[in-house]
C-alpha positions in Angstrom: -33.4 8.8 -6.3 -30.0 8.6 -8.1 -28.1 8.5 -4.8 -30.3 5.8 -3.2 -30.1 3.6 -6.3 -26.3 4.0 -6.4 -26.1 2.8 -2.8 -28.3 -0.2 -3.7 -26.1 -1.1 -6.7 -22.9 -1.0 -4.7 -24.4 -3.0 -1.9 -26.2 -5.7 -3.9 -24.1 -5.6 -7.1 -27.2 -5.6 -9.3 -29.8 -3.0 -10.3 -32.6 -3.5 -12.7 -34.1 -0.5 -14.5 -37.3 -1.8 -16.1 -37.6 -1.1 -19.8 -34.0 0.3 -19.9 -31.6 -2.4 -18.7 -29.6 -3.8 -15.8 -26.4 -2.6 -14.2 -24.1 -5.4 -12.8 -21.0 -5.0 -10.8 -18.4 -7.7 -11.6 -15.5 -8.1 -9.1 -12.0 -7.5 -10.5 -9.1 -9.2 -8.7 -6.1 -7.4 -7.3 -3.3 -7.0 -9.9 0.4 -6.8 -9.3 2.2 -4.0 -11.1 5.9 -5.0 -11.6 6.9 -1.7 -13.0 5.6 0.3 -10.0 6.4 -2.4 -7.5 2.9 -2.4 -6.1 -0.3 -4.4 -5.9 -3.4 -2.6 -7.1 -6.5 -3.0 -4.9 -9.4 -5.1 -6.0 -12.0 -3.1 -8.0 -15.2 -3.5 -9.9 -16.2 -3.6 -13.6 -19.6 -2.0 -14.2 -21.5 -3.8 -17.0 -24.8 -2.8 -18.6 -27.2 -5.2 -20.2 -30.1 -3.9 -22.2 -33.6 -4.8 -21.0 -34.2 -7.5 -23.7 -30.9 -9.3 -22.8 -31.2 -8.9 -19.1 -34.8 -10.3 -19.0 -33.7 -13.2 -21.1 -30.8 -14.1 -18.9 -32.3 -13.4 -15.4 -35.9 -14.2 -16.1 -38.2 -14.4 -13.0 -35.3 -13.4 -10.8 -36.0 -9.8 -11.7 -39.3 -10.0 -9.9 -37.5 -11.0 -6.7 -34.9 -8.3 -7.2 -37.5 -5.6 -7.7 -39.3 -6.6 -4.5 -36.0 -6.5 -2.6 -35.3 -3.1 -4.1 -38.7 -1.7 -3.1 -38.3 -3.0 0.5 -34.8 -1.6 0.7 -35.8 1.9 -0.6 -38.7 1.9 1.8 -36.4 1.4 4.7 -33.8 4.0 3.4 -36.4 6.6 2.6 -38.6 5.8 5.6 -41.7 5.8 3.4 -44.4 3.3 2.8 -43.6 0.7 0.2 -46.5 1.7 -2.2 -45.2 5.3 -2.2 -41.7 4.1 -3.0 -43.0 2.0 -5.9 -44.8 5.1 -7.4 -41.7 7.3 -7.0 -39.5 4.6 -8.6 -41.9 4.3 -11.5 -41.9 8.0 -12.1 -38.1 8.0 -12.0 -38.0 5.3 -14.7 -40.5 7.1 -16.9 -38.6 10.3 -16.7 -35.4 8.5 -17.5 -37.0 6.9 -20.6 -38.3 10.2 -21.8 -34.9 11.8 -21.6 -33.3 9.0 -23.5 -36.1 9.1 -26.1 -35.5 12.8 -26.7 -31.8 12.1 -27.3 -30.6 13.5 -24.0 -27.5 12.0 -22.4 -28.2 11.1 -18.7 -25.1 11.5 -16.5 -25.3 9.4 -13.4 -22.8 10.6 -10.8 -20.2 7.9 -9.8 -22.0 5.4 -12.2 -21.8 6.5 -15.8 -23.7 7.9 -18.7 -26.8 6.5 -20.4 -27.7 7.5 -24.0 -29.6 6.3 -27.0 -27.9 5.5 -30.3 -29.4 3.9 -33.4 -32.6 3.2 -31.3 -30.5 1.3 -28.8 -29.8 2.3 -25.2 -26.1 2.3 -24.4 -24.1 2.9 -21.4 -20.6 4.3 -20.7 -19.2 3.7 -17.1 -17.1 6.2 -15.3 -13.4 5.8 -15.6 -12.8 4.6 -12.1 -15.3 3.3 -9.6 -14.8 4.2 -6.0 -13.2 1.5 -3.9 -12.8 1.3 -0.1 -9.5 -0.5 -0.5 -6.2 1.0 -1.6 -3.1 -0.5 -3.3 -0.1 -1.6 -1.3 3.7 -1.6 -2.1 5.1 -4.9 -3.1 8.9 -5.3 -3.3 9.5 -8.4 -5.4 12.6 -10.5 -4.8 14.9 -10.1 -7.8 17.4 -12.9 -8.2 20.5 -12.4 -10.3 20.6 -13.8 -13.8 16.9 -15.0 -13.6 14.2 -14.0 -16.1 11.1 -12.3 -14.6 7.7 -11.6 -16.2 6.4 -8.1 -15.9 3.0 -6.7 -16.9 3.2 -3.3 -18.5 0.1 -1.9 -20.1 -1.5 -5.4 -20.4 1.6 -6.7 -22.2 3.9 -9.4 -20.6 7.5 -8.4 -20.9 10.6 -10.5 -19.9 13.0 -8.7 -17.8 16.4 -10.2 -17.0 18.6 -8.8 -14.2 22.3 -9.5 -14.7 24.8 -9.5 -11.8 27.4 -6.7 -11.9 30.3 -6.9 -9.5 32.9 -4.4 -8.7 35.8 -4.5 -11.1 34.0 -6.6 -13.6 34.3 -4.0 -16.3 38.1 -4.2 -16.0 38.1 -7.9 -17.2 38.7 -8.1 -20.9 39.0 -11.0 -23.2 42.5 -11.3 -24.7 42.9 -10.0 -28.2 43.1 -12.7 -31.0 46.4 -11.1 -32.1 48.0 -11.9 -28.8 46.9 -15.5 -29.0 48.3 -15.7 -32.6 51.7 -14.3 -31.6 51.8 -16.7 -28.6 51.2 -19.7 -30.8 53.9 -18.7 -33.3 56.4 -18.3 -30.4 55.7 -21.7 -29.1 56.0 -23.2 -32.6 59.4 -21.6 -33.1 60.6 -22.8 -29.8 59.5 -26.4 -30.6 61.2 -26.2 -34.0 64.4 -25.1 -32.3 64.4 -28.2 -30.0 63.7 -30.5 -32.9 66.5 -29.2 -35.0 68.9 -29.4 -32.1 68.0 -33.1 -31.4 66.9 -32.3 -27.9 70.6 -32.3 -26.7 71.3 -30.4 -23.5 74.6 -29.3 -25.1 72.6 -27.4 -27.6 71.5 -25.0 -25.0 74.4 -25.4 -22.5 77.9 -23.8 -22.4 80.3 -25.7 -24.8 83.6 -24.4 -23.1 85.7 -26.6 -20.7 85.8 -25.7 -17.1 89.3 -25.3 -15.7 90.1 -26.3 -12.1 92.4 -23.9 -10.5 94.6 -24.7 -7.5 93.9 -22.6 -4.4 96.7 -20.2 -3.4 98.8 -21.0 -0.4 97.7 -19.2 2.6 98.8 -20.5 6.0 101.3 -23.3 6.9 101.2 -25.3 10.1 104.4 -25.4 12.2 
């Protein structure tokens, strides 16, 4: 019976266990994983609602769901509907008895049912089987642009900075070099001010002598 009920749950996303509770499959959207550069396939979250809560929420819809369940089981088991109803009732009573005696009921591929403080509780399996698989997703990373990344349900900001060949060789000039350069320019300016900006101050003060060229050839 466990196997048939598991198939019904995965097909119709809802299974009511009278007097125990209801199992509901809630769809979980695909999630992009920036760190692994992939998109995780859509999956399912399996929720459990105790019988008192599920009856209050769903109400008369449970009657329709149970009739649908009996018809489906009858088709799968190829047995009359009245026999299927009896087998299902026996299964539920056996399940209740195990929980009442404090036994933990392990439901393969579904989870574990147990009773704690007079309340029925449920722990789903770690990962539900999914017909889909994840895909690789290479995100376009632009230089000097901040990107949001989800790592363990925390959003981190990652900034990729552009690095070019030879960039490490560029260095900002030392403040001491700028200081010496300013002093040098100041001394040069002071020199021109003291000299009155005369060209003679920086030129050669000696007189140039004009020499006669030596006699070379004479015409006849």
